[in-house]
DORO-525834 format. One record per residue: residue in three letters; x, y, z of N, C-alpha, C, CB in turn. Coordinates in steps of 0.2 Angstrom, whole numbers, padded with zeros to 4 digits, always signed. Atoms other than C-alpha are relative to their C-alpha. Glycine has a CB too. Layout:
// DORO-525834
AlaXYZXYZXYZXYZ
...
// end
This chain:
// DORO-525834
Met+0003-0002+0006+0057-0263-0176+0001+0008-0001-0008-0001+0001
Val+0000-0007+0002+0058-0247-0185-0006+0002-0004+0007+0001-0005
Arg+0005-0003+0003+0044-0236-0190+0001+0007-0002-0007+0000+0005
Thr-0001-0007+0002+0044-0219-0199-0006+0003-0002+0005+0000-0006
Gly+0006-0004+0001+0031-0206-0200+0002+0007-0002-0005+0001+0006
Glu-0002-0007+0001+0031-0187-0204-0005+0005+0002+0000+0001-0008
Ile+0004-0005-0002+0024-0171-0199+0001+0006-0005+0001+0003+0007
Val-0001-0005+0004+0020-0157-0211-0003+0006+0003-0005-0002-0007
Leu+0001-0006-0003+0020-0139-0206+0000+0006-0005+0005+0002+0006
Lys+0000-0006+0003+0016-0122-0213+0003+0005+0004-0007+0002-0004
Thr-0003-0005-0005+0027-0109-0206+0001+0007-0003+0007-0002+0002
Thr+0000-0007+0002+0029-0090-0207+0008+0002+0000-0003+0005+0005
Gly-0007-0001+0000+0048-0091-0204+0002+0006+0005+0003+0003-0007
Asn-0002-0005-0004+0058-0077-0196+0000-0002+0008-0004+0006-0001
Gly+0000+0002-0007+0061-0087-0180-0006-0003+0003+0003+0006+0004
Gln+0006+0003-0003+0044-0094-0178+0001-0006+0004-0005-0001-0006
Val-0001+0006-0004+0043-0107-0164-0007-0003+0000+0003+0002+0007
Leu+0006+0004-0001+0030-0121-0165+0001-0005+0004-0002-0002-0007
Asn+0001+0006-0004+0025-0133-0152-0002-0006-0004-0004+0002+0006
Ile+0002+0006+0004+0025-0150-0161+0000-0006+0005+0006-0001-0005
Thr+0000+0006-0005+0024-0161-0145-0005-0004-0001+0000+0003+0007
Glu+0006+0004+0001+0007-0167-0148+0000-0004-0007-0007+0004+0000
Ala+0000+0004+0006+0010-0171-0166+0005-0005+0000+0003+0006-0006
Val-0005+0006-0001+0026-0181-0162-0003-0006+0004+0006+0003+0004
Gln+0003+0005-0004+0016-0190-0148-0005-0004-0004-0004+0003+0006
Ser+0005+0003+0004+0002-0194-0161+0004-0005-0005-0004+0005-0004
Val-0004+0005+0004+0015-0202-0173+0003-0006+0004+0006+0004-0003
Val-0002+0005-0004+0022-0212-0159-0005-0005+0002+0003+0003+0007
Gln+0006+0004-0001+0005-0218-0154-0002-0004-0006-0006+0004+0003
Asp+0002+0004+0006+0001-0223-0172+0004-0005-0002-0001+0005-0005
Ser-0005+0005+0002+0017-0233-0174-0002-0007+0003+0007+0003+0002
Gly+0001+0007-0003+0011-0247-0163+0005-0002+0005-0001-0005-0005
Leu-0005+0001-0005+0027-0246-0153-0001+0002+0007+0007+0003-0003
Arg+0001-0001-0007+0027-0247-0134+0006+0004+0003-0002-0006+0003
Asp-0006-0003-0003+0045-0243-0129+0005+0001-0005+0002-0004+0006
Gly-0005-0001+0005+0059-0235-0138+0002+0007+0000-0002-0002-0007
Ile-0002-0007+0001+0066-0219-0145-0003+0002-0006+0008+0000+0000
Val+0003-0003+0006+0059-0207-0157+0005+0006-0002-0007+0003+0001
Thr-0004-0006+0003+0070-0195-0168-0004+0004-0004+0006-0003-0003
Val+0003-0005+0005+0063-0179-0176+0005+0003-0003-0005+0005+0004
Phe-0005-0003+0004+0073-0173-0190-0003+0005-0005+0004-0006-0004
Cys+0003-0005+0005+0070-0158-0201+0006+0000-0006-0001+0007+0003
Pro-0004+0000+0005+0078-0160-0218+0001+0007-0003-0002-0005-0006
Ser+0000-0007+0002+0082-0141-0220+0006+0003+0003-0006+0004+0003
Ala-0006-0003-0002+0097-0130-0218-0002+0007+0004+0005+0002-0005
Thr+0002-0007-0004+0087-0115-0210-0005-0001+0005-0003+0005-0006
Ser+0004+0001-0005+0077-0124-0197+0003-0005+0005-0007-0002-0003
Ala-0003+0004-0005+0079-0134-0181-0005-0003+0005+0005+0004+0004
Val+0005+0004-0005+0071-0145-0167+0004+0000+0006-0002-0007-0003
Thr-0003+0000-0006+0074-0143-0149-0006-0001+0005+0004+0006+0002
Thr+0005+0000-0005+0065-0143-0132+0000+0006+0004+0001-0006+0005
Ile+0001-0006-0004+0059-0128-0122-0006+0000+0004+0001+0006-0004
Glu+0007-0001-0003+0045-0123-0110-0003+0004-0005+0001+0003+0007
Tyr+0004-0004+0005+0033-0117-0123-0005+0004+0004-0004-0005-0005
Glu+0004-0005-0003+0027-0102-0114+0002+0007-0003+0002+0000+0008
Ser-0001-0006+0004+0026-0085-0122+0007+0004+0002-0006+0005+0000
Gly-0006-0003-0002+0040-0077-0111+0006-0004-0002+0000+0001+0007
Ala-0006+0004+0001+0052-0091-0113+0001+0000-0008-0001-0007+0002
Val-0001+0000+0007+0049-0092-0132+0003+0006-0002-0007-0001-0003
Arg-0003-0007+0002+0052-0073-0134+0007+0000+0002-0004+0005+0003
Asp-0007+0000-0002+0068-0075-0124+0004-0004-0004+0000-0002+0008
Phe-0003+0005+0005+0073-0089-0135+0002+0004-0007-0004-0006-0001
Gln-0001-0003+0007+0070-0079-0151+0005+0006+0001-0007+0003-0002
Arg-0005-0005-0001+0079-0064-0144+0007-0002+0001-0002+0004+0007
Leu-0007+0002+0000+0094-0074-0140+0003-0001-0007+0000-0007+0004
Phe-0003+0001+0007+0096-0079-0158+0001+0007-0004-0005-0004-0004
Asp-0001-0007+0003+0094-0060-0163+0006+0003+0002-0006+0004+0002
Gln-0007-0002-0002+0109-0057-0152+0006-0003-0002-0001+0000+0008
Ile-0006+0004+0002+0120-0071-0157+0001+0000-0007-0002-0008+0002
Ala-0001-0001+0007+0117-0070-0175-0005+0005-0003-0001-0007-0004
Pro+0004-0005+0002+0109-0054-0180-0001+0000-0007+0002+0007+0002
Ser+0001+0000+0008+0100-0053-0197+0003+0006-0003-0008+0000-0001
Asp-0003-0006+0004+0108-0036-0201+0007+0000+0000-0002+0006+0004
Gln-0008+0001+0001+0126-0042-0200+0001-0002-0007+0003-0005+0005
Glu-0002+0002+0007+0136-0046-0216+0001-0008+0001+0006+0004-0002
Tyr-0001+0008+0001+0135-0065-0221+0002-0001-0007-0007-0003+0002
Leu-0003+0002+0006+0145-0071-0235-0005-0004-0004+0007-0003+0000
His+0005+0004+0004+0131-0083-0240-0004+0004-0004-0004-0004+0005
Asn+0005-0004+0003+0120-0069-0244+0003+0003-0007-0001+0006+0004
Tyr-0003-0003+0006+0132-0063-0258+0000-0006-0006+0008+0002+0001
Arg+0000+0006+0005+0132-0081-0266-0007+0000-0003+0002-0006+0003
Trp+0007+0002+0002+0113-0083-0267-0005+0006-0001-0003-0005+0004
Gly+0004-0006+0000+0106-0066-0264-0007-0001+0004-0001+0002-0007
Asp+0007+0001-0003+0092-0073-0253+0000+0003+0007-0001-0007+0000
Asn-0001-0004-0007+0098-0063-0237-0002-0005+0006-0005+0006+0000
Asn+0001+0005-0005+0096-0079-0226+0006-0003+0003-0005-0005-0002
Gly-0006+0003-0003+0114-0081-0220-0001-0001+0007+0006+0005-0002
His+0001+0001-0008+0109-0078-0202-0005-0006+0001-0003+0006+0002
Ser+0005+0005-0001+0095-0091-0204+0004-0007+0000-0005-0001-0006
His-0004+0005+0001+0108-0104-0209+0005-0001+0007+0005+0000-0006
Val-0004+0001-0006+0120-0100-0194-0004-0001+0006+0003+0007+0001
Arg+0005+0001-0005+0105-0100-0182-0002-0007+0000-0006+0004+0000
Ala+0002+0007+0001+0099-0117-0188+0006-0005+0002-0002-0002-0007
Ala-0006+0004-0001+0117-0124-0187+0002+0000+0007+0006+0002-0004
Leu-0001+0000-0007+0119-0119-0169-0005-0004+0004-0001+0008+0003
Leu+0005+0004-0004+0103-0127-0163+0000-0008-0002-0007+0003-0001
Gly-0001+0007+0002+0104-0143-0174-0007-0002-0003+0002-0004+0005
Pro+0006+0002+0004+0092-0152-0186-0004-0006+0003+0002-0002-0007
Ser+0004+0005-0003+0086-0166-0174+0000-0001+0007+0003-0007-0003
Leu+0000+0001-0007+0081-0172-0157-0003-0007+0001-0005+0005+0003
Thr+0002+0007-0001+0079-0189-0150-0003+0000+0007+0006-0005+0000
Val+0003+0001-0007+0067-0193-0135-0002-0007+0001-0006+0005+0000
Pro+0003+0006-0001+0063-0209-0127-0007+0000+0001+0004-0003+0007
Phe+0007+0001-0002+0046-0216-0125-0001-0006+0003-0005+0001-0007
Val+0001+0006-0005+0039-0228-0112-0008-0001+0000+0003+0002+0007
Ala+0007+0001+0000+0022-0236-0113-0004+0004-0005-0003+0000+0007
Gly+0003-0004+0005+0018-0226-0129+0000+0007+0001-0007-0003-0001
Arg+0000-0008-0002+0021-0209-0121+0007+0002+0000-0003+0001+0007
Leu-0006-0003+0000+0035-0197-0124+0002+0001+0008+0000+0007-0003
Ala-0002-0001-0007+0046-0196-0108+0003+0006+0001+0006-0006+0001
Leu-0002-0007-0001+0047-0177-0107-0001+0002+0007-0003+0004-0005
Gly+0001-0003-0006+0049-0167-0092-0007+0004+0001+0006+0004+0002
Thr+0006-0004-0001+0034-0158-0084-0001+0006-0005-0001+0002+0007
Trp+0000-0007+0004+0038-0141-0093+0004-0001-0006+0003+0005+0005
Gln-0004+0001+0006+0047-0148-0108-0004-0002-0006+0005-0006+0001
Gln+0004+0001+0006+0039-0147-0125+0005-0001-0006-0005+0005-0002
Ile-0004+0001+0006+0047-0152-0142-0003+0006-0005-0001-0007-0004
Val+0001-0005+0004+0048-0137-0153+0004+0000-0007+0001+0007+0003
Phe-0003-0001+0007+0052-0133-0172+0001+0007-0001-0005-0004-0006
Val-0001-0007+0001+0060-0117-0176+0002+0001-0007+0006+0002+0005
Asp-0002-0001+0007+0060-0110-0193+0003+0007+0000-0007+0001-0005
Phe-0004-0006+0000+0074-0097-0195+0000+0004-0007+0007-0002+0002
Asp+0000-0002+0007+0071-0094-0214-0003+0007+0000-0002-0004-0005
Val+0003-0007+0001+0066-0076-0220-0007+0000-0003+0005+0004-0004
Arg+0006+0000+0003+0050-0082-0228-0004-0006+0002+0000+0000-0008
Ser+0004+0006-0001+0035-0094-0226+0002-0006-0004-0007+0002+0000
Arg-0001+0007+0004+0037-0112-0231-0004-0005+0003+0008-0002+0002
Gln+0003+0007-0002+0030-0129-0230+0005-0004+0002-0005-0003-0005
Arg-0006+0004-0002+0041-0140-0220-0003-0007+0002+0003+0003+0007
Arg+0002+0007-0002+0041-0159-0218+0005-0002+0005+0000-0004-0007
Leu-0004+0003-0005+0048-0167-0203+0000-0007+0000-0002+0003+0007
Ile+0000+0007+0000+0054-0185-0203+0000-0002+0008+0006-0003-0004
Val+0000+0002-0007+0049-0194-0187+0001-0008+0000-0007+0001+0003
Gln-0002+0007+0000+0058-0211-0185+0001-0003+0007+0006-0001-0004
Met+0000+0003-0007+0055-0223-0170+0004-0007-0001-0007-0001+0002
Ile-0003+0007-0001+0065-0238-0165-0002-0003+0007+0008+0000+0000
Gly+0003+0003-0006+0057-0249-0152-0003-0007+0000-0005+0005+0003
Glu+0003+0007+0000+0047-0264-0147-0008+0001+0001+0002-0004+0006
Ala+0008+0000-0001+0028-0267-0148-0002-0003+0006-0003-0003-0006
// end
């Protein structure tokens, strides 16, 4: 069986990292499926989904890494086309990726002890984001 849900988020952008683990778990529980996989997908070119230990030091280290890999003050040709100055946001999101798949067993996400699912908004302004949560499994 396939079930589809969604999560709606309000973000501040600029590398904001949000722990969405409980929201994903809630969608899985509401699906009525017991065992399977869940994919979280963000239909956005400037945001991403991954896992991390959601702890303030690890989150800040993660954000700093992207500041080093794709600094916002570099020249990005994308900025010339649209003038929105978010070329670095697109590069950062592409490096991380728009989706994550996690197994679930007995209705619970099969994450490690210190592993949380996070949404990262790399854009330069606040936004409302909609995540698609799709599950394949058995009831």
